[in-house]
N, C-alpha and C positions, 0 to 999 in steps of 0.2 A: 768414816763411820766409827763411832765410839762403841765401846763394849755395852753401853746402856741402850744402844739402838739395835738390839738383837731381835728384830721382828721381820718376818718375810716381806710385809708391805714396804718397809723402808728400803730393803735391798731391791725390791721390784722397782721402786721409784728411782733409785740410783741407776738401775739398768735403763729405765725409760729415758732418763736425762742424757744418756750417752748417744742417743739417736737424734742428732742435730736435724732439725727440720721435721721431726715427728710431731705433728699437731693435728690429729684427726678430730673431726667433730661428729658425734660426741666421742670423747676419749674414755671409753668404758673398759673395765677389766677384761671383758670378753673380747673386745676388739684388740686390745694389746696382746692378749694371749695368742690370738689368731695371727697377729703380726709376727710375734716371736716364732710361732710354729712354722710359718711360711719362710722366714729368714733362716731358721734352723735347717730346713730341708734344702734350701738353696746353697747355703754354705757347706753343708755336708756333701752335697753333690759336687760342688766345685772342688773341694779338697780330694774327693775320691777319684776325680778325673785328672788329677795333677800328680806328677812324680813327687816323691818325698823330697822336700827341700832341706838343705842344711842351713840351720839358722844359728847365727852366733849369739852369744849372751847379750850383746848390745843391740841386736836387731830383732824386732818383734814382727813376725809375719802377720799382716793385717787380717787375713782370713782366720788364722788360728786365734787371734785376739778377739775377733768378732764371735767366733764359736764359743769361746770362754764366756763372754758377756751374755750372749743369747742363752747359753746353757744355765748360767746363774739365774737369769730371769725365769726360765722354765722350771727350775728347781723350786722356785717360790710359788709355783702353781701345782706342786706335787709330782713333777716328772722325775722320778728317781733314776730312770734310765739314762739321763744326761750326765750323771755323776762322773763317768770316765772322761767325757768331753771337757768337764771343768778341770779335773785333775791332770789330764794330759796336756792342757794348754794354759797352765798357770803363767801369767806374765811375770817378768822379773820383779823382785820385791821393791825396787826403787820406783816402779810405776804406781800411781795412785790407784789404778784398777786392782792392784794386788789385794787391796782391802776388801774386795768383794768376797774373798775367801771366808769372811765372817758369816756368810750365808749358811755355812755348815752348822755353826752354833745356833743360828736363828731357826733352822727348820729340822735339824736332826737331834735326837736325844743322845748325843755322844757322851761318853764318860768324861768327867772333868779332867782326868789325867791324860787325855788324848789331845795333844797340841795340834791345832789346825795350821800353825805356821811351820812346824818342823817335822810333822809326821803325816804327810799326805798319803803315803802308802798305808799307814795305820788306819786312816779314814776309809780307804778303799777296802781294806781287809775287814774292818768292823761292819761296814755296810753289807759286804758279801756274806758275812756270818749271820747277820740279823735281817737280811732282805725279806725273807718270808714272813717276818713278824712286824715289819714296818707298815703302818697304815696312815694314809694322808687324812688329816682332819681339816676340812676346808674352812671351818669356823675359826679355828685357832691358827690356821696356816702353818701347821707344824706336822711332822711325822710323829706318831706315837708307837711305842712297842706294845704289841698285842701277842702274848704267849698263849 
């Protein structure tokens, strides 16, 4: 994804394409959101019932990677509660999926000075500080600040 592709639907489509074999008829936004919600519940449950694994920097736990991808998709539908699942499961920067972090710029009105590549904790802090003022706009598929 390039910086000119900062829209939620493009990130949503990138997430959709990661699910090999996902070809429902008809493929509506409502169906895909339900699909993501169901997968999110399953993966969160699987991870909750498993002991914490030690993962080296060269090995990516597939469930944690799936959680990252699914949470990115849900964020494009206005699910701000999945933010920590994205931030806690960021893949290594050498994986192409790392580019999905651009979803933060696509859907959140982050300050320009906040780098999404180097200040992930800053994103978490900024959202925590502004969470009560963030409102999802389904037409623009972005959060807006409402003071």
